[in-house]
N, C-alpha and C positions, 0 to 999 in steps of 0.2 A: 910722526913718520909712518908711512904706509908700508907694511912688510908683506903685503900680498898684492902688490901693484900689477904684476904680470897676470895673476889670476883675475883681477878686476878687469883688466884690458881684454882678456879672453872672454869673460862674461859679457861685456858690452859688445864685442865683435860679433856675437851670436844674436844680436838684436835685442838684448835685454837692457833694462834700465837700472842704473845705479844711483842711489841717493847718498851723498856724503854725510848727511846728518839727519836726525829724526824729525826736525822741524820741516825741512823740505819734503820729506816723505809724507808727513802728516798732511801738509797742504795739498800735495798731489792726490793723496788718497781721498781726501774730503771732496775735492773737485770731481774726481772720478765717480765716487758714489752719488754725488749730487746730480751728475750728468745722467747716470743710469736710472735714477728715480724720477727724473723730470718727465712730465707728460709730453709725449711726442706731438700731440695736437696743439701744445702751447707754443711750439716753435713757429715763428712767423715765416711763411713762404711767399716771397715776392715772385712776380711773374717773370722770371728770367727766361731768356731765349736759349733753352737747353740745346736745341738743334744746332744753332750757330756755335755755341760754346764747344760742343762735342766735335764739330767739324774742324774748328781751329786746333783743338788739342790733338785730335787723331792725325792731323797733317803736320803737326809740329815735331821737331827733333829735340833730343835732350839738350838742355842748356837754357840760356836766357832768351826769351822771345824778343822779336823785333818790336820796336815801339808801336808800329801799325797794328800788330797782332795783340799787343797789350791793350791798346785803345779799343779794339773790336771786342775783346773779352769783357772789359769793364762796361762798355755800352750795353752789351748783351746781358750783363748782370744788373743793369739799372743803377750803376754807380756813377754819380755826377763827376764829370771830368771837364777841365778847362779846354776851351777850343785851342787846337794846335795845328800847325802846318809845317811839314818837312820841306826844307829848301836845300838844294845842292849847288846853287850858284848865287852870286851877288844880285843878279837881275831878278831871280826868284824872290829873294828877300825883300827887295824894293817893291815888287808887285803885290806881295801878300799884305804889305802895310795898308794898302788901300782897303782891304777887307777887315783887318784886325784893328788898325789905328794904333797910335802911340798912347801910353808907353807900353813896351813889350819886353819879354825876357827871351834870351837866346841860350839854347843848351846844345851841348855836343851830343851827337849820336855816334856811339862807338864805345869808349871806356865806360865801365859800369859806375864807378865812383866819380861823377862829373866834377864835384867840388874839389876833389884831391888833385885834379889835373888842370884846374883853372878853366873848366869847361862850362861855366855858367856866367852869363853877363846879365845883370839886373838893370831895370829902369832905363832902357834904351829909348831916347826921346827924339832923335833926329836921324835922317838918312845917313849923315856922315858917320855917326856913332854906330849905326847899323852895319855899314860896310866895314868899318874898322873892326868891329867885334867879329864879323864873319871871317875876315882875313886872319885874325888872331887865333880863333878857334880851329880853323882848318889846318893850322900848322901843328896841332897836337897829333901825336902818333896814334894811328888806328881810327882816325875820324873819317866818316863816310859822308856825313851831311850835318845839318843843324836843324833844331826844332825851335820854332818861334811861337810864343804864347802871349796873350794879353797879361799885363802886370796885375796881379790880384793882391788884396790885402786881407789880413785876418790872423788869428792865432794859428800857429803851426801845429798840426795834429799828426798822429801816426796810427795806422791800422796795418796789421800784418797777419800772416798765416804761415805756419811751419808744420810740415808733416813729421809726426813723431812715431815712426814705425807702425806697429799694429794698433797703437792707441788712436790713430787718426790724426786730424789736424788740430793744432793749438792755434786759436785766434787771439790776437793781442791788440791792445790799444794804449795810447798815452799821448804825451806831448811829442811833437815831431821835430824835424830839423836837427840841429846840433843838440837839442835838449835830451833827445833819446839816449845819446851817448854820454852826456854829462850827468844828468839826473838819474838815468836808468829807472825812471818811474813808469813802469809798465804793468798792466794787469792782463790776465789771460783766462781763457776758458776753452774747454774741449768742444769742438763742433759736434752737433748743431747747437748754435747759440740763439736763444730767443730774445725778443726785445727786453723783457724784464731782466734777463741775465746780462745783456749788454749795458743797460742802465746801471746795474749794480757794479759792473766793471768800471764804468766811468766815474761813478760817485765814490768809489773806493780808492781812486788815485790820490796820491799825496798832493798833486797839483790841481785838485778839483776846484779849489777856490779861484784859480786862475781862469779855468774854463767858465766859471760863473760870471767872471768879470770883476776886476778889482782896480782901485785907483783910477777911476774914470775910463778904464779900458773895457771895451764892449766884450761881453761874453759870447758863447756859442749857443746854437740851437741843439740842446742836449738830446732831444728825441731824434733829430736828423742824424746826429753822430751815431746813436744806437742803431738806427735803421741801416746805416752803411756797414756797421760791424756785422749785422745779421745778413746783409747781402753778400759780404765776403764769405761768411760761413756757408751760405747757400752755394756760392760759386765753387768752393773747394769740395763740397759734397757732389756737385755735378761733375767736377773735374778733379778727381783724387790724384791725378798725375802731377798736380801742382805741388812741388816740393817746397817752394819758398815764394812768398808774395809780400811785397812792401808797397804800401801807399805812403810815401814820405817825401815831402809833406802834403797833407791836405790843408787848405786854408779855410778857417771857420770864423763866422761871425753870427749875429742873431738872425740874419736873413738867409744864408746859404753856407753849405760846406761842400768844397769842391776839390777834387784830387788834381794836383798840378805836377806830380811826378810819380811814376810807378815802375816797378820791375817785377817780372814773374819768371821763375825758373821751373822748367819741366824736367821731371825725372820718371822715365818709363822703365818698368822692370824687363 
């Protein structure tokens, strides 16, 4: 039983960090010290389009960015994303299929947690199912349009970033999709994150053997995964106003790792 609960809440409200046990404190302290001692020149810097990134952030309001702005940010940070097209009508949906081809995925634009509101339809293979899926999704409260993407296959991965007060950004990685909530197998490091640090994060995951490939399942390109982690680290350094970033899922195999869903929340002081 905590007998100083009010004092702890007050302490945290002032921007301080509280650790409920010494193990968490030790891990955090070790990561902080390691980050301070790391050679700044050892941090890989990819050629991100800083000018475009800053223009998007400077013009953005607090809250979650529109999918179009998220896409532009990720492209500017050299993060591979699946091709996607926004549609507002059934005719739009049918016309984009000529460019994307079947099968496709349709996602709601509006509610943040798409799966919780039935806002994702997978493996659409016909025009009839395309129209039916559009009609179904557009009945959801708050929907403004739909997003159509080619259907991709691979291991679901997660990369995220979260601003932690004066400490800067914590960059995270692990298995994605529902596994991040069920397994809670995530590793993290304080930005800036180098390629060697990102590889260490990946290899220390409990699910690492899955990423290597087991039971005839294809593994992922580990270095590509590490590079994307580093690119996210670079992005939040250029745009510290990013309070929360989730790439979930990315789909990975031995040939490519590509982001198929992303959200970014901006918080300006």
